N, C-alpha and C positions, 0 to 999 in steps of 0.2 A: 598568827603567832600566839602560842599558848602561854609563853612567859609573861610575867608582869613587866611593864615598861621600866626603863631606867629613870631615876629621879635626878634631874640636873638642877644644881643650885644656880642662882643668878650671879653670885659673886658680888664684888663691889659694883653697885649700879652705875658708878661714874667711870668705871674702867671699861675694858674691851669685852667683858662677859656678855652683855646683851647682843652686841654685834656678832660675836663668835657663835653664840647660840643659834642665831638665825642662819648664819653661813653653814654651820654644821647640819642644821635641819635640811637646808637646800641640797647638801651633798648626800644625805642619808635618807631622804624622804621615801625613796623606793627600795631601801635596803630591808633585810629581814630583821629589823629591830625597831624599837619605838622608844622615845624619851619624852618626858614632860618637864617643863621648867616650873620650879616653885619660887614665887617672889612677886614683887610689885610689877604689874604688867606695863606701866608707863614707860620705863626705859626700853623695854622691848618694842613697844609701839613706835617710839622715837627712832630706834635703830631700823625698824622696818621702813619708815619713811625715808631715812637716809639712804638705805640700800635699794629703794624702790622694789620692795618685796611684799608679799601678802601680809596683812595684819595678823599677828598671832591670835589664836582662838582661845577664849576663856572657857575652861572646862571645870566640871565639879568633881570628877573622879578620874582615876587612871584608866578605867575601862573606856570612858568616853574619849580620853586622850588618844588611845590607839585607833579609834574609829575615825578621827579627823587627821591623823598624823600625815597621811600622804598628801593632804591639801593645805594644811596649816600647822604651824608650830603650836602645840598645845601648852597652855599655861594654867596652873592652879594659882589663883591670885591670893596673896597674903596682904594683910593690912600694912600700909606704908608708915614708916616713922620718919621724923625729921633727920635723924642721923643715918647716913648711908651705911655705916658699919653695923648699926642695929638691924637694918634691913638684911644685911649679909648674914648675920648670926641667925635671924629668924628663918631665913631660907635654908640654912644648913640643918637647923633643928627639924624643920618640916620634912625635908628630904630624908633624913635619917629615920624619922618616925614612920614615914611611908614604907621604908624597907622593913623596919621592925614589926609592922603590922601586916606585912604581906602584900601591900598595895604596889610596891615597886621591888625590883629584883636587885638593884645596886644603886649606889650613890656615885655621881660624878660631880665634882665641885669646880666651878669657875673660880678664877683667882680673886683673892681678897687682899686688902692692904693691912699688913700686921700693925703698922704704926697707928692707923685709924682704929683698929680693934683695941689696941692698948689704951688709946685715948678715952674709950668708953668703959674701961675697967675690965676688959677681956682677960681672963685669968690663965690662959693657955698659950704656950709658945706659938701654936699655929693650928691649922686644920687637923693635922694628924692626931695631935693629942686631944683636941676637942671631940673629934669623932670617936676616939677611943673612950673618952669620958661618957659620951652619950650612949654607948653600947656596953658599958661595964656591967649592966644588969643581965645581959644575955649570956647563956651558957654556950660553950663551943668546945670542939675536940681539937687536940693538938696544942702546940706551944703558942702562948698568947703574946701578941705584940703590944703596942704598935711597933712595927719596923717599916722604915721607908725604903722602897725599892724603885729604882729608875729603870725604864726600859726604852730602848731605841736602837735602831741600826743593827739589830741582831744581838744586842748585849743587854743583860740584866745585871744591875749592881745594887746590892743591899747595904745599908749603912748601920754600923755599930753605934756611932754617934752622929748626931744630925746638926742642928743649929747651935753648935758649941764652939767657942773660940778654940783655935788649934792647940794652944798649950793646955787648956783645960781638958780638951778632948783626949789628948795623949795621957794626961794624968789620971783620967777617969777609967782607962782601959784595965780590965781584969780578965783572967781566964773565964770566969763565970759569965761575964757580960758578953764576951766574944762567943762563947758556946751557946748561950741562950739565943743570940741573934741567928746563929747558924741553924738552930733547931726550928725557929719560927720560919726561916726561909725554906728549909726542907719540907716542913709540913704544908706550907702554903703552895709550894710547887706541886705537891701531890694532890691537894684538895682543889686548888683553883686553876691549875695549868695542866692537869691530867698526866703528870709525869710519874710513872710508877717507881722509878729508882733515880731520883735526882742526883746530879753530880755537882758538887760545890767546889769553889776555889777560894782560898783565903789569901788576901793581899798582905804582904809584909808592910811594916811601918817605915823602916829605914832603907837607905840606898842598898841595892843588891840583897834586900831582905836581911840585912845585918851582917852578911859575910861571916856567919858562925860566931858572932859576938865582936868581930873586929870593928864594925860600924854601928854598934848599938846592941843592947841586950834585951830589948822588948820581945824580939822573936823567940829568944830562948826562955825568958822568964814569964811571958804572958801568952804568946801564941802557941808555943809548943805544948804546954799543958792542956790548953783548950783542944787542940787537935788530937792529942792522945785520948782525951775523954770521949770526944765525938767519934773517933774511929773505934774505940772500945764498944760504943753503942751501936756500931754497924753502919755509920754514915760514910758515904763516899765523898771525901773532901781532900783536896790537894793543897799544898802550901806549907809554910808561908811562901808566896811567890813574889819575886821582884816586881813592884808595881809598874816599872818602865817596860816590861816585856810580856805582860800577861793579857794585854787587851788587843793585840793585833789578831788578824783573822785566823791564822793557824792556831794560836793559843786558845781563842774562844771556842774552837771546835771541841775542846776537851772538857768543858764544863757548861752547866745550864744556868748558873748564876754565880757571880763573884760577891763575896762578902768583903766589904771595904771598911776601913777603920775610921775614916772621917769624911766630912762632907765633900770636899773638892776631889778627893781620891776617887769617889764613885761618880760624881757628876761630870767631871771634865771628859772622861772617855765617852760617855753616852752623848753628851752635847756635841762632841767633836764628830761622832758618827752620824748623828741625826739631830741637828740643832733645832729644826722646826717641828719635828714630829715626836719628840720624847714624851713619855708618860710617867707620871708619878703614881705609884701604887702603894697603898697601905696594906701591909701583910699582918697576919695574926689577929684579925678582928672577926667577930661573928657575922659581920656584914661585909660586902664588897665595896671598896671605895677607890676610885681612880681620879686623876686630875691632870690637866695639861701641865707641862713642865715649864711654866713661865709665869710672870706676874701680871699685875693689872694693866700695865702699859698705859698709864695715864697720859703720857706724852703724845700718843697717837689715837687715843679714844675719841670717838665721834667723827673720825675722818674717813671711815669706810675702808681703811687699808690694812687692818689687822688680819693676819693669816690664821685660818682655823685648823691648820694641819694637826696641831697637838691636841686640841679638843676632840677632833674627829677620831684621832688615834685612841684617846682616852675612852671615848664612848664605845668604840669597837672592842677595846680591851675589856671594859667592864661587861659588855655583852658576852664576850667569849668566856670570861670567868663565871658569869651566871649560868651559862650553858654547862660548864664543868660541874658546878655544884648541883644543878638540876639533874644531870645524868647520874651523879653519884648518890642522889637521895633515894 
């Protein structure tokens, strides 16, 4: 494999990240990809004992990681701190730096606990914004994010607003914000998914997409101006579409990604279609970043029962996106 390996973060070491990393390696060890974990090796060693799997192998470089990958999960060890959240932050920083310096091809992040991060003074809403901050110094072509996209079950949904209370999310919507999100999605689908002419669909906000103003004016006042501008730029985008009818199989055949206006509007259909295998993808960054679409699962950590489906899908998605960027370079 000529590509640099994927850089996998450890996530919160008290969560399911160590266990999932080993289970994903077991599934992918013979695949045409390679990944290396950045973090404190001890939680991974403990997970290996729990799962009766080979001990992870400490390596000093990503080149060495690919040489051992078929036999051992490679780990680039980082100094451990007392705070689990601090270890999680250091893992993210190291993985992002590996991609920035060409040692890795993409970042895949295991779940972190936002509340624990906030307890140590973490200044960002979550992974998405932190990775964007760490890569702000890099140049890139196309509209810049970050924009969160979820993928699963044959559906891609991108979010205009993310972790924002619903009332505040609605109040924050503007034609410019909606249009910018759509531009980031279009450019990412071209660059990272190999789609020459992406087709987008914009979800409405109100029941029946407002019924021409009878059930709400946001479609007329906010979404229509955004659509007019985007179509004038040459974008193929339909909408605003009634959210209750745009996610079934026949409707999904007419677009490559749906632009959704708030968190649950985009996550509910993806999780309904593929609850265990959904992937969180950050669009509009100079580096590739994916993540499993679930949390730390502290309640089942250390029991050996966590399912690796979503992490495996995230690793495969990151590798596919890296291939697209490599082919276009």
